[in-house]
C-alpha positions in Angstrom: -168.2 293.9 41.6 -171.4 292.3 42.7 -173.4 294.0 40.0 -171.1 292.5 37.3 -171.4 289.1 38.9 -175.1 289.3 39.1 -175.3 290.4 35.4 -173.0 287.5 34.4 -175.2 285.0 36.3 -178.4 286.5 34.7 -176.8 286.3 31.3 -175.8 282.7 31.8 -179.3 281.8 33.0 -180.8 283.6 29.9 -178.4 281.8 27.6 -179.1 278.4 29.1 -182.9 279.0 29.0 -182.8 280.2 25.4 -180.7 277.3 24.3 -183.0 274.9 26.1 -186.0 276.4 24.4 -184.4 276.1 21.0 -183.5 272.5 21.6 -187.0 271.6 22.8 -188.6 273.3 19.8 -186.2 271.6 17.5 -187.1 268.2 18.9 -190.8 268.9 18.6 -190.4 270.1 15.0 -188.5 266.9 14.1 -191.2 264.8 15.7 -193.9 266.5 13.9 -192.1 266.2 10.5 -191.6 262.5 11.2 -195.4 262.1 11.9 -196.2 264.0 8.7 -193.9 261.8 6.7 -195.7 258.8 8.0 -199.1 260.2 7.0 -197.8 261.1 3.5 -196.4 257.6 3.1 -199.8 256.1 4.0 -201.5 258.5 1.6 -199.2 257.6 -1.2 -199.8 253.9 -0.6 -203.5 254.6 -0.8 -203.2 256.4 -4.0 -201.2 253.6 -5.6 -203.8 251.0 -4.4 -206.7 253.1 -5.7 -205.0 253.3 -9.1 -204.8 249.5 -9.2 -208.5 249.2 -8.2 -209.5 251.7 -10.8 -207.7 249.7 -13.5 -209.3 246.5 -12.3 -212.8 248.1 -12.3 -212.2 249.5 -15.8 -211.2 246.0 -17.0 -214.3 244.5 -15.4 -216.6 247.1 -17.0 -215.0 246.3 -20.4 -215.6 242.6 -19.8 -219.2 243.2 -18.8 -219.8 245.2 -21.9 -218.3 242.4 -24.0 -220.6 239.8 -22.3 -223.6 242.0 -22.9 -222.7 242.3 -26.6 -222.4 238.4 -26.8 -225.8 238.0 -25.2 -227.5 240.1 -27.8 
């Protein structure tokens, strides 16, 4: 009878430990995904801003070319 009780206690300990490990890993994974989403958001914002800057620079170059032509 004590062998069965010992086996049940060991099984319960293993079950609790496994579930605790799974929950801890799940929290860590969720945290890391959240951090990656923040980084991706910052990157996307940078890409949008660079597109605006490139458009502005292109317009400035066209205007400079026009001014050069007027000066000739």
